[in-house]
N, C-alpha and C positions, 0 to 999 in steps of 0.2 A: 382522365391528365395525359394518357400518350395520344388523344382527340387535342387535345388542346395548345399542346407543346406545336403539334405537325400545321396544326392553326395557323400560329403563329410565327413557325419555317416556315412554312409560307406565308402570309403579311408580308416575314422580312421582307420575301424574295420580290414580293414587287412589291417594295415601294423601293430599295433595289438598283430593281431590272427600271425600274418607272422612276428614277431621278437620277444617275447613273449611263442603262442608255448601253452605249457602243463604246463608245470615245468618254475615261471621266475623268479628259483634261475640259471636259465640257462645264464640267458637273465640281474642279474644284475651283475654275474659270469665274463660274458664278456667284460659288460661296464667298472666292478672297471680295472681289466687286463689291459680298454686299456687306462683307466688316469693314472696304474702307468706305467703301455709305455709310455706313454707318457710324464709322468714327469723321465724316470730315461732321454730316447732319449734330455729332454732338458740342464740336467743334464753333459751329455757326455758320460751315459754312452747306452754300445749300450745293448738295452734287447729283441732283437725278435725272442727271445726267451720262453718270457713267454707266449703272452697270444697263444697260439699251449700247451700250458704246464697246462696253467688255466685249459683252453678246456678238454683236457682229462681230467684233475683229479676232474673237474666235472660234466661231464659225468658217467664218473664214479661211481660218490654217489651217482649223483643219480636212477641212476639203479640199484643197493646199497638198498635205500629206500626202489627204487619203487619194487624192485623185490620179491612173491613174498615169505618167509622165507621156508626153508626145515625146514624139519624133523628130527629129527637125530637119529645117528644110535644108535638101541641093541646092546650097545655089548654082544657077545657072551661067553657063564656061560661055562666054560671046561672042 
């Protein structure tokens, strides 16, 4: 019984790390985009473009949030 529980816990941890990874906001954005796409498709609106658009935007925001701030350049005095 203990082996089965440890296997299930390991399986769940793998999928959590695989889907969520380092940034849970990316996973949440994809889930929301999939849900909105489903709602639009059920209402007859072609929304194949929504998920790629959200993914590109979310990755861009994530990179901006995590990248180190660049120092401001000094203005040359003339």
